[in-house]
C-alpha atoms as one frame of an Amber mdcrd trajectory, in Angstrom:
protein
 -13.492  18.096   1.342 -11.680  15.011   0.121  -8.046  14.796  -0.830  -7.234
  12.824  -3.935  -5.578   9.508  -3.212  -4.470   6.310  -4.884  -4.507   2.945
  -3.136  -2.984  -0.157  -4.698  -3.308  -3.625  -3.219  -1.853  -6.847  -4.589
  -4.116  -9.821  -4.033  -3.387 -13.549  -3.844  -6.387 -15.663  -2.908  -7.374
 -19.306  -3.017 -10.468 -20.336  -4.967 -13.670 -19.473  -3.113 -12.023 -16.909
  -0.839 -13.368 -13.363  -0.522 -11.234 -10.526   0.782 -12.021  -6.871   1.445
  -9.453  -4.258   0.448 -11.122  -0.925   1.158 -13.693   0.392   3.632 -14.751
   4.039   3.390 -14.074   6.190   6.459 -16.844   8.601   5.417 -20.327   7.023
   5.439 -21.141   8.501   2.023 -17.961   7.071   0.538 -15.701   8.544  -2.122
 -16.130   8.698  -5.869 -13.324   6.889  -7.586 -12.028   4.662 -10.317 -11.523
   1.031  -9.358  -9.241  -1.079 -11.546  -8.617  -4.812 -11.300  -5.689  -6.343
 -13.159  -6.223 -10.108 -13.093  -2.780 -11.633 -13.549  -3.681 -15.236 -12.768
  -7.152 -16.704 -12.319 -10.678 -15.300 -12.459 -12.187 -13.039  -9.815 -15.326
 -11.096  -9.031 -14.894  -7.443  -8.196 -17.536  -6.620  -5.576 -18.228  -3.006
  -4.636 -20.874  -1.949  -2.142 -22.200   1.598  -2.388 -24.128   4.040  -0.219
 -27.777   4.222  -1.280 -27.021   2.417  -4.566 -27.006  -1.191  -5.776 -23.941
  -3.369  -5.307 -21.621  -3.542  -8.287 -20.327  -6.996  -9.240 -18.130  -7.670
 -12.251 -16.225 -10.792 -13.257 -12.642 -10.141 -14.360 -10.952 -12.978 -16.209
  -7.304 -13.997 -16.233  -5.086 -11.702 -18.285  -7.636  -8.894 -18.463  -7.962
  -5.498 -16.825 -11.273  -3.932 -15.820 -11.956  -0.358 -14.675 -15.117   1.340
 -13.466 -15.841   4.785 -12.033 -18.449   4.854  -9.283 -19.701   7.278  -6.656
 -20.459   6.576  -2.978 -18.049   3.638  -2.702 -18.442   1.908   0.672 -16.385
  -1.265   0.365 -14.283  -2.929  -2.314 -13.608  -6.641  -2.309 -12.306  -9.441
  -4.467 -13.913 -12.876  -4.557 -11.660 -15.498  -6.146 -13.551 -17.767  -8.544
 -10.312 -19.712  -9.089  -6.931 -19.446  -7.381  -6.043 -15.884  -8.297  -3.384
 -13.204  -8.103  -3.465  -9.660  -9.377  -3.738  -6.030  -8.375  -6.633  -3.814
  -7.334  -6.347  -0.013  -7.455  -8.621   2.769  -6.221  -7.990   6.276  -7.533
 -10.051   9.219  -6.335 -10.028  12.451  -8.328  -8.877  15.768  -6.884
């Protein structure tokens, strides 16, 4: 049984810096929708998953990217340039 939850993290990272924002408590990891809103700069959204390939997506300045994935283990942002924005994880009920 998983409760629905929403996590929102602002990020501000220098170029070349990676930062993790979520680590699953449950080894299988939740299913959820991850959204990156890239306010300034370009970043890579990096999601590791249980028993599934890593998900990596570049998000460019001024754009918003969303993906729904299952078995989310970790969510991180790697700054390709100096970057600020917001990352959100929403899990369904």
